[in-house]
C-alpha positions in Angstrom: 35.3 -70.4 68.3 36.2 -66.7 68.2 35.9 -64.9 64.9 38.1 -61.9 64.4 36.4 -58.7 63.5 36.5 -57.5 59.9 38.6 -54.3 59.5 38.9 -51.9 56.6 40.9 -48.7 56.4 41.1 -46.3 53.5 41.9 -42.6 53.0 39.7 -40.0 51.3 40.7 -36.6 50.0 38.5 -34.4 52.2 38.2 -33.0 55.7 36.8 -35.4 58.4 33.6 -33.3 58.8 32.9 -33.6 55.1 33.6 -37.3 55.0 31.3 -37.9 58.0 28.5 -35.8 56.4 28.7 -37.7 53.1 28.8 -41.1 54.9 25.8 -40.4 57.1 23.7 -37.6 55.6 24.4 -38.7 52.0 24.0 -42.4 52.5 21.0 -42.5 50.1 23.3 -41.2 47.3 26.0 -43.8 47.5 24.4 -47.0 49.0 24.0 -49.6 46.2 20.4 -50.8 45.5 21.5 -54.4 45.2 22.5 -54.2 48.9 19.0 -53.4 50.1 16.1 -55.5 51.2 13.9 -54.6 48.2 16.6 -54.2 45.6 14.6 -51.3 44.2 16.5 -48.5 42.5 14.0 -46.0 43.8 14.2 -47.0 47.4 15.8 -44.4 49.8 18.3 -45.3 52.6 17.8 -43.2 55.8 20.2 -42.9 58.7 18.8 -41.0 61.7 21.7 -39.1 63.2 21.4 -39.8 66.9 21.9 -42.6 69.4 18.9 -44.8 69.1 18.3 -43.6 65.5 17.3 -46.1 62.9 19.1 -47.1 59.7 16.4 -48.2 57.3 15.2 -48.4 53.7 12.0 -46.7 52.5 10.5 -48.0 49.3 8.6 -45.9 46.8 5.3 -47.3 48.1 6.2 -46.2 51.7 7.2 -49.6 53.1 10.1 -49.3 55.6 12.7 -52.1 56.3 14.9 -51.6 59.4 18.6 -52.4 58.9 20.2 -51.1 62.1 20.2 -48.9 65.2 22.8 -46.3 66.1 24.6 -47.0 69.3 27.1 -44.1 69.1 26.9 -40.7 67.4 30.0 -38.4 67.7 30.2 -36.1 64.6 32.6 -35.8 62.9 34.8 -38.5 64.3 32.7 -41.6 65.1 29.5 -43.5 64.7 28.6 -47.1 65.7 25.5 -49.2 65.1 23.9 -52.6 65.5 23.6 -54.1 62.0 20.8 -56.5 61.0 20.2 -56.0 57.3 18.3 -59.0 56.0 18.4 -60.8 59.3 16.7 -60.8 62.7 17.5 -58.0 65.1 18.5 -60.7 67.6 21.4 -61.7 65.3 22.7 -58.1 64.9 26.4 -57.5 64.5 28.3 -54.4 65.6 29.8 -51.8 63.2 32.0 -48.9 64.3 33.3 -46.3 61.9 35.9 -43.7 62.8 36.9 -40.6 60.7 40.5 -39.7 61.6 41.6 -36.3 60.3 45.0 -36.5 58.5 45.3 -32.8 57.9 42.9 -30.3 56.5 42.0 -32.2 53.4 42.5 -35.9 54.1 40.7 -38.3 56.3 41.4 -41.9 57.2 38.2 -44.0 57.5 38.5 -47.0 59.8 35.7 -49.6 59.8 35.4 -52.5 62.2 32.6 -55.0 61.9 32.3 -57.6 64.6 29.9 -60.1 66.1 
């Protein structure tokens, strides 16, 4: 059985470089605590901006929980990663996010999650 990838597309009212920066560098400000391993409001989500970089959660007591690994890093237009939040790395899925400039102050965000 083949499962079709999940796809989401939405537009944001800012330039692509700003959208990319907020998505990646600001992930700790917008990621919901109830979608973490610990569920703790004071945990911090970190996305290391480079191929091979980790996506992980750091709790207030210093524990780290890996969620993913970056497989593509192309600011400000694209990133991709293996995703294994709350699962074994061997069961990782693939996520790709594109930031498509729609002028100086609008960006289309395209997300595809497969695997």
